[in-house]
C-alpha positions as CSV (number, residue, x, y, z in Angstrom):
1,X,135.0,103.8,137.6
2,X,136.2,100.2,136.9
3,X,133.9,100.2,133.8
4,X,135.5,103.5,132.6
5,X,139.0,102.0,133.0
6,X,138.0,98.8,131.2
7,X,136.6,100.7,128.3
8,X,139.6,103.0,128.1
9,X,141.9,99.9,128.2
10,X,139.9,98.3,125.4
11,X,140.1,101.5,123.3
12,X,143.9,101.6,123.7
13,X,144.3,98.0,122.8
14,X,142.1,98.3,119.8
15,X,144.0,101.5,118.7
16,X,147.3,99.7,118.9
17,X,146.2,96.8,116.8
18,X,147.9,96.6,113.5
19,X,145.7,96.5,110.4
20,X,146.5,93.6,108.1
21,X,147.4,94.6,104.6
22,X,146.5,92.1,102.0
23,X,149.3,91.1,99.6
24,X,149.2,92.0,96.0
25,X,147.7,89.1,94.0
26,X,149.5,87.5,91.2
27,X,146.6,88.5,88.8
28,X,145.3,92.0,89.3
29,X,141.9,92.5,87.9
30,X,141.4,96.0,86.2
31,X,139.2,98.4,88.0
32,X,136.5,98.4,85.2
33,X,136.3,94.6,85.5
34,X,136.0,94.7,89.2
35,X,133.2,97.3,88.9
36,X,131.3,95.1,86.4
37,X,131.8,92.0,88.6
38,X,130.6,93.8,91.7
39,X,127.5,95.1,89.8
40,X,126.7,91.5,88.7
41,X,127.4,90.2,92.2
42,X,125.0,92.8,93.7
43,X,122.3,92.0,91.2
44,X,122.7,88.3,91.7
45,X,122.5,88.7,95.5
46,X,119.4,90.9,95.2
47,X,117.8,88.2,93.0
48,X,118.9,85.6,95.5
49,X,117.2,87.5,98.3
50,X,113.9,87.8,96.3
51,X,113.9,84.4,94.5
52,X,116.2,82.1,96.4
53,X,114.3,78.9,95.5
54,X,114.3,79.7,91.7
55,X,118.0,80.3,91.7
56,X,118.7,77.2,93.7
57,X,116.4,75.1,91.6
58,X,118.1,76.3,88.5
59,X,121.5,75.5,90.0
60,X,122.8,79.1,89.9
61,X,125.1,80.1,92.7
62,X,125.9,83.9,92.4
63,X,129.7,83.8,93.0
64,X,130.3,80.8,90.8
65,X,128.0,82.1,88.1
66,X,129.7,85.5,88.0
67,X,133.2,84.0,88.0
68,X,132.2,81.7,85.1
69,X,130.7,84.6,83.2
70,X,134.0,86.5,83.4
71,X,136.2,83.3,83.2
72,X,137.9,84.2,86.5
73,X,138.8,81.8,89.3
74,X,136.8,82.6,92.4
75,X,140.1,82.8,94.5
76,X,141.4,85.4,92.1
77,X,138.3,87.5,92.6
78,X,138.5,87.0,96.4
79,X,142.2,88.0,96.5
80,X,141.5,91.1,94.4
81,X,138.6,92.1,96.6
82,X,140.9,91.9,99.6
83,X,143.7,93.7,97.7
84,X,141.5,96.6,96.6
85,X,140.1,97.0,100.2
86,X,143.7,97.9,101.3
87,X,143.0,101.4,100.0
88,X,139.6,102.3,101.4
89,X,139.3,105.5,99.5
90,X,140.0,103.7,96.2
91,X,137.6,100.9,97.2
92,X,135.0,103.5,98.0
93,X,135.5,105.0,94.5
94,X,134.9,101.5,93.0
95,X,131.7,101.0,95.0
96,X,130.5,104.5,94.1
97,X,130.8,103.5,90.5
98,X,128.8,100.3,91.3
99,X,126.1,102.4,93.0
100,X,125.9,105.0,90.2
101,X,125.6,102.2,87.6
102,X,122.8,100.5,89.6
103,X,121.0,103.8,90.1
104,X,121.2,104.5,86.3
105,X,119.8,101.0,85.5
106,X,117.0,101.6,88.0
107,X,116.1,104.9,86.3
108,X,116.1,103.3,82.9
109,X,113.8,100.5,84.2
110,X,111.5,103.1,85.7
111,X,111.4,105.0,82.4
112,X,110.6,101.8,80.5
113,X,107.8,101.0,83.0
114,X,106.3,104.5,82.7
115,X,106.4,104.2,78.8
116,X,104.7,100.8,78.9
117,X,102.0,102.0,81.3
118,X,101.4,105.0,79.1
119,X,101.1,102.8,76.0
120,X,98.7,100.4,77.8
121,X,96.6,103.4,79.0
122,X,96.5,104.7,75.4
123,X,95.5,101.3,74.0
124,X,92.8,101.0,76.7
125,X,91.4,104.5,75.8
126,X,91.3,103.6,72.1
127,X,89.5,100.3,72.8
128,X,87.0,102.2,75.0
129,X,86.5,104.9,72.3
130,X,85.9,102.1,69.7
131,X,83.5,100.3,71.9
132,X,81.7,103.6,72.6
133,X,81.4,104.3,68.9
134,X,80.1,100.9,68.1
135,X,77.3,101.2,70.7
136,X,76.3,104.5,69.3
137,X,75.8,102.9,65.8
138,X,73.2,100.5,67.2
139,X,71.5,102.9,69.6
140,X,68.5,104.8,68.3
141,X,69.2,108.4,67.5
142,X,65.9,109.7,68.8
143,X,63.3,108.0,71.0
144,X,60.4,106.6,69.0
145,X,57.1,108.3,69.3
146,X,53.7,106.5,69.5
147,X,53.1,107.6,65.9
148,X,56.3,105.8,64.8
149,X,55.3,102.6,66.4
150,X,51.7,102.7,65.1
151,X,53.0,103.2,61.5
152,X,55.3,100.2,61.9
153,X,52.3,98.2,63.0
154,X,50.4,99.4,60.0
155,X,53.2,98.3,57.7
156,X,53.1,94.8,59.2
157,X,49.4,94.6,58.4
158,X,49.9,94.9,54.7
């Protein structure tokens, strides 16, 4: 019973807690720019998780790289990220655009890979066909009979 009362009390305290709204930043980044920056951030973080050493060795830090690409101060990006998160439905809409864009890019990459694989398979089949044709040129059409070999020997005697 004490556990139930403790849990109930925690729920009431958590429910009464006020949610901090982040202030409007001095520089508000347009939605399209935020979407593009979040796409880049996602791609850079994915690259970082796969090839951390290569990124670190090349001196690329995702957040700094992305902010330099768009010529935006990292604090401005951070403030805008917080500001946009005030309206969760709007923020969800932004992230849906990011997700849709990443899915579309993945589909394009998959299509390119399939086209390349088909081209390679076609090239391989052409090489095989050419190789097969060249071996047929040098292969005897019909097996030689004993008479053919004896006549060859007779020609060599003359």
